[in-house]
VOTORTOR-259265 format. One record per residue (C-alpha): residue in three letters; x, y negated, z. Coordinates in steps of 0.02 Angstrom, whole numbers, plus 50000, padded with zeros to 5 digits. Example, Ala and Ser with C-alpha at 12.3 -4.5 7.8 and 13.67 -1.06 7.14 Angstrom:
2
ALA506155022550390/SER506845005350357/
END
This chain:
258
MET528394385753775/THR529964382953880/VAL531724381853811/LEU532134398653891/GLU530614406753808/GLU531154399753640/LYS532884407353663/LEU532194424353714/ASN531034424353564/ALA532494420053449/ILE533484434753519/GLU531984446353498/GLY531774440353319/CYS533534445253263/ARG533494458353126/SER535354462653119/ALA536864463553231/ALA537654449053135/ALA536124438153169/LEU536134443053352/ARG537984438653366/ARG537664421253296/VAL536154418053408/VAL536984424053569/GLN538574414353531/ARG537574398353505/TYR536674400553670/ILE538184404753777/GLU539034389253709/ASP537564379353780/TYR538184384953952/GLY540014381053914/PHE540644398653873/SER541744401353721/ALA541454419753677/PHE540564435453733/VAL540584454353722/ILE539204467153747/ALA539904484853754/ASP538974501253780/LEU540134511153893/SER538854524853927/ASP539854538353838/PRO541474541353936/TRP542164551853792/ASN542154537053673/GLU543784527453678/HIS543074514753552/PRO541304511453616/PRO539974501953518/PHE540124483453549/LEU539564466353488/THR540784452153516/THR541454435253469/TYR543084438153566/ASP544704434353475/LYS545074448653353/LYS546884449353412/TRP546264451753591/ILE545164466353536/GLU546634474253445/THR547754471553597/TYR546424478353715/PHE546314495053627/ALA548154496153583/GLU548634493453766/LYS547264505553824/PHE546544492153939/LEU544884501553941/THR545494512354085/VAL546354498754188/ASP545304483054160/PRO544864477254338/SER543284468354280/LEU542654484054196/ALA543094494754348/ARG542134483254465/SER540644482354346/LYS540394501054372/ARG540174498554560/THR538964483954563/ASP537344477954486/PHE537724459654517/PRO538614447354402/PHE540334441654460/ASN541674429754401/TRP543424435854365/GLY544194424354493/SER543354434754629/LEU544264450654577/THR545474458054702/LEU547034462954606/PRO548384475054666/LYS550044468054723/ALA551624472454630/THR552714486054704/GLY554474485454638/LYS554824478254466/MET553264485054381/THR551764473554353/PRO550154482654404/ALA549104487154253/ALA547594477254315/VAL548684461754335/HIS549394464454161/VAL547624464354089/MET547194447754171/ASN548874439954125/THR548634445153944/VAL546884437853930/ARG547554421353997/ASP548784421353852/PHE547244419053744/GLY546774403253838/VAL545444411153948/LEU545444402854119/GLU543924411654193/GLY542574423854146/LEU540904431054197/THR540444449454198/ILE538624454854195/PRO538494473654226/ILE536914483054177/HIS536544500654241/ARG534984510554198/ARG534354527154130/ASP534244530153944/ALA532934540353851/SER533824556753891/GLY533904552754076/GLY535774549654073/ILE536634535154159/GLN536844520054047/HIS538214507454083/ILE538274491453981/PHE539714479454008/CYS539414461153966/GLY540854448953977/LEU540934430253941/TRP542504419953914/TRP542754402653989/LYS544134391253921/ASP543654374654002/ASN544204369154175/ILE543734379354329/PRO542644365954414/ALA541574365154257/PHE541424384154260/LEU540834384354441/SER539604370354406/SER538884379554256/LEU538684395554357/LYS537794386454497/SER536534378854378/ASN536324392354245/LYS536774409454315/LEU535004416554324/GLU534484409854154/LEU536074416354075/HIS535794433454157/MET534054434254080/LEU534714429853908/ILE536044443353917/LEU534764456453971/TYR533724452553817/ALA535274452453707/VAL535794469553773/ASP534094477253736/LYS534134470053561/PHE535924475653529/LEU535544493653580/ALA533974494153472/LEU534894487053322/HIS536364498753346/ARG535214513953349/ARG534334507953192/GLU535874502753095/HIS536784518853138/LYS535224529553119/THR535274536953294/SER533554539853366/GLN534114547453530/PRO535664544053635/PRO536824558653674/ASP536414569153828/ARG537364560753970/SER536404568554112/GLU537474576354248/GLU536874593654195/ALA537734590854026/TRP539444587554103/PRO540674601954109/ALA541034607754287/SER542644599554345/ASP543204606954512/LEU544764595954509/SER546024598154650/ASP546504583554761/ARG548194582254676/GLU547414582354502/LEU546254568254553/GLU547714558854626/VAL548714560454465/LEU547224554154363/LYS547014539354480/TRP548814533954457/ALA548624536154269/ALA547084524854276/LEU548134511954367/GLY549374511954224/LYS550754522754299/THR551824533654187/ALA552154551954224/ASP553884547354292/GLU553174533654404/THR551814545254467/ALA553114558554504/ASP554104545954609/ILE552544540854704/LEU551994558754739/LYS553764564854772/CYS553684578654643/SER554384582154470/ARG553784574754306/ARG553414592554250/THR552234595054398/VAL551324578854358/GLU551104583854177/ALA550444600854231/HIS549144592454342/VAL548634581154197/THR548464596054080/ASN547374605254207/ALA546294589854234/ILE546044587654047/ARG545514605854031/LYS544334605554180/LEU543484589654121/GLY543294596053944/ALA544264581053879/ALA545454579853731/THR546714567253799/LYS547334560153964/THR546424543953925/GLN544784553053899/ALA545034562854060/THR545394546854156/VAL543864537854087/GLN542784553154122/ALA543414554154303/ILE543044535754333/TYR541334536954250/ARG540834552054354/GLY541424543954515/LEU542794556854544/ILE544084543154565/ALA543914524954616/LEU545134511154572/
END
């Protein structure tokens, strides 16, 4: 039996999320990574999706408090590709005026936690109900960049295989531990009809990029009241409860692209 087979068997043998967290952490450290996250982002309505992680707890708190879920450039790119990519390859927006673009703010903040690079492994497939399933897998790197590039060159495929097994195990354990036999219906037929106007989509896009209502009004050359009206209409048409939910739903459904 090869070393890789032993690792895959160990992942398959985990009987709890806590055990899986320990096993995956041990293995990613073999490749030089410091922490990982596996998050099921299949439900665009869920602002706190199911996840398994060894990321710094303060980072997790910051991530949700700052609403990075809608502006994280790594997450946005993961929805448009099936291939792993490192964070250094991300194209970030340039600052206009005094405001730091939201995507840049995300990456600056994660560096405050000592993270110099990272790897994202996106996984897209169909779940049991036929809906689109999007799993985001991120790995932190705190060592020097040359060591990161060397590790990727030697271990990228093996690491990808390990994460695929870990994702399958995480989803199975989550269903069992939370007593959910079937995932929610995420098929396109289950989505409320949207029929958003071009201006409503534009307002949601700027919201996803971290712009306030006042900033969006300046960009679109209209009043704050008009922007808020467009947001309200978009929320209603998407069947969402908040602007954040509407933004996530629009991104998930491909109505807007960042």
